[in-house]
N, C-alpha and C positions, 0 to 999 in steps of 0.2 A: 449196650445192645438194645434194639428196639423192643425186644421181648425177652423176658427172663424165663428160661426153661429149666433153671437149675434149682428147683425146689428141694430136691434131694440129691444133690451132686455127691459123688463118692469122695472119700478121703484117700490120701495116698496110703499105700499098703506098707511102705517103709521109708525112713528118712536116713540118708547117708550124711554123716557129720565128720569133719576133719579139717576142712579149709578154714583158715583164719582171716581171709580176705574175700571180697565179693567174687562170685563165680561168673565169669564172662562167657564160658563156653562149655557145653556138654556134648559128647559125641559117642555113639555106640559103635563098637567094632563090627565091621561088615562080614567078618568070618565067624567069629564067636559071639553070639548074641548076648551072652552073659557078661561080657566085658564092656565096661563103660569108662570113658576118659573124661576128665574135667580139668579146666584151666582157670586160674584165678588171677586177681590183680597184683599179687605179690610174685608172680612168675612161676608158680608151682603147677606141675601137671600131676594128677593122680590117676592111677589105674585101679578100678574097682571091679570086684566080682559081685554082681547083683544077686546071683543065686546063693552065694555064701554070705552075702550082705557084709562085705568087709573091704577095706582098702588093701590092695596087694603091694603097691609100691608108690613112692613119691619121688619126683625129680624136680630140681630147680632148673627150669628150662630157659627162663628169661629174667633179666634183672628187674628188681622192683624200684620204687622211687619215681621221680618225675620222668615221664615218658616210658616207664617200664611196665612190666606185667604182660599177661597174655591177653590178646584181643580175640583170637579165634583158634579153634582146632578143626582140622579137616582130614578126611580119610583119603589116602592115596592108593589107587589101584595099579599104578605104574610099577611093573616088575623090575625096572632098571634100578630102583632104589631099595629093592628087597635084599635082605641077608637072612637066609634061613626060611623057615616056614611061616613065621609070624607076619602080621600085617604091618603097615606103615601109616603113621599120622604126620601131618604137617602142622607145625605151630607157628602162629604169627604173633610177634611181639609188638607192643605199641611203639617201640623204637625203630620199626621197619625191618627188623631181623626175621628171616624165615629159617626155620630148622625142620629137618625131617628126622623122625625117630622110628627105628625098627623095634618091634615088640618081640623080645627074645623069650621063648618058652612061656608065653602068656604071663610073664611075671616081671620082666625087666625092660626098662627103656635103654636103648642104645642110640646115641646121636650119630647119624651117618652123613649129615649134610648141613651146611650153613650158607645163607645168602644174605648179604647186606644190601637192601633195596634203597635205603635212605628215605623211604616213604614214611611220613608222619601222619598217616591217615587215621580218621576216626572210624572208617568203614572196614568191614571184614573183606579180606581178599578172597579169591576163588581160584581153584586149580583143577586142571583136567589133563590127564596123560602127563606130558612133560611141560605143560604151559601153566603160567601163573598170571593172573590179572590183579593189579593193585593200583591205587591212586598214584599220581605222579610224584617224583622226588621232591622232598622238602628243601633240598639244597641246590638243585640244578636251576640256574637262572633262566634256562630256556623252557622250563616246565611251567605250565599254568595250573591253577587250582582245579580246573575241570578235567584235566588230562588223565587218561587211564593208560598205564603202561602194561604191555604184554611181555613177560619174561620167558625165555627159554631156560628152564630149570637145569637141564643137563649142561648147557654151555655157559650158564650164569651171565646172560646178556639180554638187554632189551631188544626185541625184534620188531615191535610195533608200538606206536603211540596213537591213541584214538582221541580225536577231537573233531567236532563238526566243522566243515568249511563255511557253514552259515555263521558269520561272526555274531549276529544278533542272538542266535540260539546259544552259541558257545559262551557268550558273556553272561547270560542269565542262568546257566545251569548250576553254578556253584560247585561245591565239592562232590565227588562220587561217594555216596554213603553206603551203597550195597551193590555187590557184584555177583554174577553167576555165569560161569562158562559152561556150555553144553553143546551136544551134537544135535544137528538138525538135518533131516533127510531131503527136504524139498529143494529143488534146483531154483536158481534165480540168475540174474544177468550181471552179478558183480564181477569185477575184474579179479583175476587170479593174483595171488601173492605167494611167491615161492618160499617166503620165510616160514610159512606155516606147514608143519609136517603132520599130515593126518593120514599117513600111509596105512596105519593100522585100522583106520575107519574109512575104507576106500570110497564108500558111497555117501559119506556124511560130510557135513560142513560144520565148522566150529563157529558158534555164535557167542556173543557176550551180551547179557542183559544187565543194564546199569540203572540204578536209582540214584537220583541227584538231590542236592540240597534244596533246590527250588520246587521239588515235588514232581519232577519230570521223570518218566521212565523211557529208556531208549534200548533198542536192540541193534547190535552191530554184527555185520559179517566181517570177520578178521581179514578178509581179502580186500576190503574197502574201508580204509581207516578215516575217511572224511565225511561220508554220507551214511547216516544211520538208516537201517531198514524200516524201523518202526519208531514212532515218537509221539507221546501224548503226555500232557500234564494231568496227573491223576490226583494229586494232593496239594494242599496249601502249605504243607510243612515238609521237611526233608523225609524222603523215603528211606526208612531205616531197615526194612526187610521186605522181601517178596519171595514167592515160591511159584514154580512153573510145573505144569503137568508133565508126565513122562513123554507125551508126544508134542510138547511145547506149543500147544494151541490155546491154552487158557492158564490162568493163574490167579494169585491173590497178592495184594500189596497192603502194607501197613506203614504208618508214619508217625510223626509227632502230633498229628491232628486227631480228631475223634472218629475217623472213618476207617473201616476195613473194607477194601474194595475188591470185588471179584470181576474178572475181565476175560474176554476172548481176544486173541491176537489175530488181526486181519492183515496179512502180509501184502494183500493187493492194494488196500487203501492206506497202508502204512500207519495204522492206528491201533491203539488198544481200545476196544469197545467195552464200556462198563456194563456189566450184566446184573450186578447186585451191590448195594452199599449197605453195610451194617454200621449203624450209629452207636457210638459208645458214650457213656457219661463222662469218662475220663480218657484223655488222649495218651498216646504213646504205646507203640507196638515194637518190641525189641527184635522179635524173631517169629517167623512163620514156617511151619513144617507140614507137608502133606504126607500122610501115612503111605506106606509102600503099596497097599491095595487101592489107594486113591478114593476110599470111601469117606474118610474124614480128614480134616486138617485141624491143627492146633495153633494158637497164637500165644505169645508171651507178652504180658502187659506191664507197663510201668505202675499200674494200679494194684499190683500184687496178684493179679488174676491170670489164670490160664483158661482160654475160651476154646471150646470144641464145636466144630461146625460139620454138618453133612455137606461134603463137597459137591455131590451130584445135585441134591435138592436145594442147595444154597440156603440152608436154615440152621440157626443155632441149636445146639443140643445140650450144652452144659457149661457152667462156669465153675471151675475148680478153684477152691480157696484153701490155701494152707500157709503160703509164704507171708512173712511179715514185712518184706521189702519188695522192691521191683523185681520182676522175673526177667532175666537177661537172655536165657537160652533154653531151648527145648530140643528133644530128639526122640524119634521112635526107633525101636529095634525091630528085627525081623519077626519077632513074636508079638508085635504090637504093644509092647510095654512103652510107656512114655516117661521120660526123665525130664525134670525141670531144675535148672540152676538159677540161684537168686543172689541178690545183693545181701541177703541175710546169711550167706555162707553155707547154706544147706542145699542138698539135692533131694527132691521128692520123687518117688517112684509111684506111678499110677498104672492100674490095671483096669482099663475101661474100653467099652465098645469093641470087644474082641471079635465079634461076628460081623 
């Protein structure tokens, strides 16, 4: 960062230990803020109670070994997959297998769903309602490296394949490295596609934001699968993570280079306008999360550091130092507790900037 403001950065208030392999994903429960999920490279999912500071249960969700392990965990709000009063999480294996887990009595994982996508992606998938976005199949000869598939989770089928009709752009994008499905209210002139069911969001449109291997960030309207709404090259290395504001008008991106970039989204000019660039001494941002109140955001770094920024003022606030290896994943709960998961097999809990 251009300016070190972390002269007296706080330490984590607790460390959760139990994983034997690197932690690729941490995720807070959206119903019970005391529950935390973590997924590791050997295929384990753990459920933790951060109030009691203990692991409640462990499940072998995905196989380990070559192509195995957990790549990401995501919260599902779709009631179609619910059984009982608990929440649901989606786990993505490195082998392209997607599973959905119902949390029974806040203490047990129950596998309720499995989907074999054949995607061998390095990037984390994204889900919303009954839709899943993931990079194209690794065994389908008609699929290209830059292609993104949209799956209907309920019917277990691909309903859209996103790739630019601009061949020059398409060939230079490389692999999709980071994905985010979201709802957006503003109208535009894209053609309708009856494959997308958004009846529960009658005034909304489903968008997909995708960061690619060549450093380009694109936004798609799922009703038009060949022409992106917005496209700008933001980085010189693969975009590994980004986060968007609740109103999807601005965001932050991180990559394998030494820049954290803040931007506004201009849908009229079809560009991401850079508003701030934070320079790092060491490159590599694995994940970015904006806190629920949008006052601050956090980044997880390959350099073992977690950086905290003021989202409105676009200034750095602190550099959190604890982990002894790269930080791969971070998440905030509704009480503004921050969890960080690392290659060092530990989860740190941070209580910072609560106001």
